[in-house]
N, C-alpha and C positions, 0 to 999 in steps of 0.2 A: 455411346462409349462409356462404360461403368469404371467407379473408382471405388476405393474400399479404405477404411481405416479400422484397424484391430487395436482392440483394448485387452490389456491382461492386468489383473490384480488378485494377488493371492493365487488360489487354484483355479480362478474362473477367467474365462476369456469369451469376447462378444466382438463381432465385426459388424459394422456399418458399411452397407453398400448401397450406392446410388448411380443413377444416371446424370446426376449434377455435382459437380465438384463443390459447390457450395455448400452441400450437406456433409460430405466427407472431411473438408477443410474446417467445417466449424468442429466436427467431433475430434480431429486432430488438436484443434487449439483448445478447446474446451476442456478435455480431459488431460492431454498433454503429459508432463513426466509423472503427475499423481497417479494416473493410470497406465502409464507406459503405452500411451498411444503412438501407434506407427502406421505409416503408409504401406499397403500391401497390394499384391496383384488381384483384382477383383475376381478373374478367371480361376484363381487357385482356392477360392473361398470353399471350404468343404462342409461338412454335416455339423460342426459345432453351432451354437447360438448365433442368429443372425438378424440383424435388422436391415430390412431392405426398404429404403425411403427414395421412391421415384417421383419425379414431377409427372404426373399422370391424370390430368383431368377425367379422362374417361373412367379411370379405375376409381377415383373419388365419387363419382356419380352412380357407378355400379354399387359401391359399398354403401352409400347412401340410400339407394333404392332397395337395397337388401333389409336395412335397419327399418324402413319403414314398410317392408312387405308383409304387413298384418301379422306380426308375431311380438311377443311381449317384449317391451321397451322399458327401461329405467333411465331415468335422467341422473347424471354425476357431473361433478366438476373436477377438472385435473389441470393442476397447473394455472387456475384462474380461468380456464377454458370450460363452458358447457358442453358436455357431450351427451349423445343419445346412444345407450349401450343395449346390446341384444345377443342372442346366441344364433350360430349357424352351424348346427352339429355339434362337433367338440370345440370349434372355435369361438372366440369372442369377437364380436365386431363393434365398431363405434363410428359415429360421424361428428365431427366438429364443424359447424358452419362458419364459426368465428375465424377458423384457421384453414378451412377450404381442405381438410385431411379426412380421408376414410381410413380407419385401422382395422387390423385383423391379426390376432394373436392366437397362436397354437400353443398352449401352455406345455403340452407334453413334449415337444420338441424344441422349445424355447425360440421358435421362429416367429418373428413380427414383421408385419409387411404395411407400410404406409404409402397411401398414394395421395399426393397433394396436388394444389394449383399453383402454388407459388414457392420457389425454392426457399425465399428468405424465411418464410412460415414453416417449411418443411424441416429445415436444418435443426432448430433447436427442439423441435417435437421429436425428432429421430434422437438427439442426444439424451434427451429426458428418457425416452424409452431404452435405450442402451443402458442408461444408469440403471434403470429398473430391472433390466435383464441381469446385470452383474449383481445388483443387490437381492434380487430373488435366489441367485444361486449361492452366496454368501450365507444369506438366512437360512437356507437349508443346511449349509455346511456347518453350523455353529455359531456364526456371528451375529451381533446385536448392534442396535443404532442408538448412540448417546446423544443427547443434545448438550454439546459442549464445543468449545474452541480447544485447540491443542497446538502446542510448539514442542520442538524436539532438539535436543542437544546433538548437534552432529558428530561427537566424538565417540558417544555409546549408545545413542537411540534413547537415552532416558526422556520421557515425555511427561511434560506438566499440561494437566487437563483444567480448564476454567469452567466452573457451571453458574448458573443464574439466569434468571428470565430476562426478557427485553429490557435494556437500558441499565442492565447489573454491571457491565464492564467486562463480559467475556471478549469481544472484539478489541477493546482497548488493550486488555491485558495481553491478548496474543500478538498483537502487532507491536507493543512496546518491547516484549521480549523478542520478537522476530527481526527487530531493528538493532538489538543489542546481543548478537551472538547466538542466538537460537534461529531454528527454522520453522516456518509456518506449515502446519499440517493440515489445519481446519480452522475455519472462520465460526462456524455454528453448529456442526455434527460430525461424528466420526462413528467409524465402525470398530467394534471391538470383539475380542475372543479371549477365553480364558486358555493359556497354554501352559504346558509343565504343570508343576504342583502349586504354583503361586502368580505367576504372571499374568497380566492381560496386554495381549498385542493390539494394537491401534493402526488404522488404516484412514486414509482420507476419504471424505465425501466431496467429490468436486461439485463445486457450485460457484456462481458468482457471489462475491463478498458485497454486503451493504454497509457502507461507511457514511456516517453523518457528515454533512458539511462542517460542522463545528469540530468534530474530531479529525477530518482530513487537514483542516486549518492548524489544529493544535499540534499535529504530526509534521506539520511544515511542507504538506504535501499538495497544497491546493496550487502553488504556482507551477509545479510540474503538471498537474491535471490541466491547468488552464493553458499551457504551453502545447500540451498533447493535442487538446481540442482545436487550437488556433492553426496548428500545423496539418489539420485536416484528419486527425485520428477521432476515434470516439470510445465510447465506453459500451456495457452491455445494454442491447435495445431496450432492456425492460426500464431503463433508467428515465424517470420522469423530466419532460423538456423544461420544466421550472428549474430542476437541478443543473441543466446543463447551462442554462441562461445565467444561473447565479455563480456558476464557475467561471465563465466567460466575463462577468462584470467584476469577478474580485469580491463577491458577496458572500459571506459564510453564514449568514442568518439562516437557520433551519427552515426548510419548507414542509408545511403540513397539508395532509389531505382531511378537510373537514375538521382540523383540530384533534384528529385522533391518531393518524398514523404518520411518521414522518417519511417524507421522501428522500431518499438517499443517492449517493453516488453507487453505482453498481459496477464493481470492478472484476474483469476476466481474471481467472487464476493466473494466467500468464503475465497479466500486466504488473503483477506484486514483483517480481524479479526486473522485469524489463523497465517498468517506469519507476518504482519507489525502492529498488535495490533490496527487497525483501526475499530472500532464498526459501525455496519451497522443500519440504521433505516428503517422502513416500511412504514411509512406515516408523514405526517406534514401539516403545515398551512404557507403560504406563509407569510413573515414578512419583508422582505427587499430584495433590488436588488443591485447586485454589478456588475460594468462593469470593470473589468480589464484590463491593458494592460502591456505586459512585454517588457521593454525597458532596456536591460544590460547596466551596467556602470552607472546608475542612482540610485538616493536615492529613496526608496519607500515613496510615499506620496498620499495625497487625492488630486485630481486635479478637474479642472473646466470642466464640461461636461453637456449637455442637452439631453445626449442620453436616450432613454426609450425603452420599448417593443414594436415593430413593427410586422408587418406581416412575416417580413423575420425572427423573431425569432421562427416561428411555423415550425414544419415539415409538409408540406402540399404535395400535390399529384405531384406538379411541383419539389420540393426540396427532396423528399424521393427516394433516387436513389438506396439505398442497398436493401430495402425490400418493393418494390411496392406490391398493394394488388392484385396480380396475381389471387389468390385462392378465391377472392370474400368474404373474411370474414367480411369486413365491409359493406356489401351490399349496395354498392353506396356512403356510406359516404366518405367523403374526407379523404385520409389517415392520415391528421393532425388534424381531428374534423370538425364539422360544422362550417361555416364561423360565424355564429352568436356566437357561443361558444367561437371563438376565439376572437373575437372582445370584448366579455364581459370579458374575462379573461384579456385581454390587458389593458382595461379601469380599471378594479379593481387594477390591479398590478402599474398602473401610480399613484395610490394614495399612494403607500408605499414608504418609503425612500429610496432614490436612492444615491448611491456613486460611482463615477469614481475613479479609483485608477491606480496609476502607480506602478509596481512591478519591481524587479530586480532579479539578480540570487543569492542574499543575503538571504539565508532562514530564519536566525533569525531575520532581519530587515523587511522582509515580514510579518512574523508571529506576530511580534509587532504591525506592521500597521494594520493587519486584526482583531487581538484581540481589539485593540482599536476602530476600526470602528464597530465591531459587539457587543461591550458591551452595546450599547444603544438600541439594537433591542428588 
């Protein structure tokens, strides 16, 4: 018996269909209100783009044999999983031994077929590919992808975008504002498109949000997270076990991987409103830009700065390292959007109010500064 979950965002729609409820329930939860995910009748799924993801060990073996059937093969990495990729006529086929999944993509129709050995590995893979199918449609329709966090004022849709590299304070900025009257649209990246004569429309990019243990503690959310785990709950499965152990022990000391990369709490989108009382937004209109920088031991303040949006702030084919368009869903469009679209978005954003900010680890002081700065948006 098959089940199905339909995603709708802007003018794009994709349906995830599977013989396992684990797969379609995951898509329903993962995309939720951000991409209008709803359960639909699997038998009624039509000719629109579809991701068929079945628990089918024989299908996995079949695709794997095809990939190794004396044809040109290239190695790739997608969402940290190594893949072997080949062609079968007009289709793109791939196999992932670490996931136990065989992939077949037909870019001309938007049809993606996954055959897996385990439902719990198939579910996130199907969600990633559904997101890629939607992104491909949106990129071809004139959208681009920005590396930014975003919050929306519920009264009028005005959207504040926060920019910066890792550790700059994008997530801190978004969560503090979303805890004080704004709605969370995105934690790390957004879809943007120029509309009308001057506006930039903004859509969410559904993904798990990575929150450092220190930030979770500063926000006062660690007790809630710990009680959630003790009650039998969980966070996104990509969360490192050392983070889960730290949460349960009440320890907010950062956990590092070989001293380079911090292991963080991985929060599902639906856990923001359910656990932390942070409301989600589904769309917005760019109204202001913030460029935060966290400097511990200082006082939060507006600082001098000439920073504006540049090409480096867009997720392009050269910067998109986790989700390259291996399966041809964008049909030749750069994974960050058409260069002309990116240039127009950057030009329009340059006309909006800009604020360079210095933030600290003092949450009340940061909140006061952000509230003051966004009061005039």
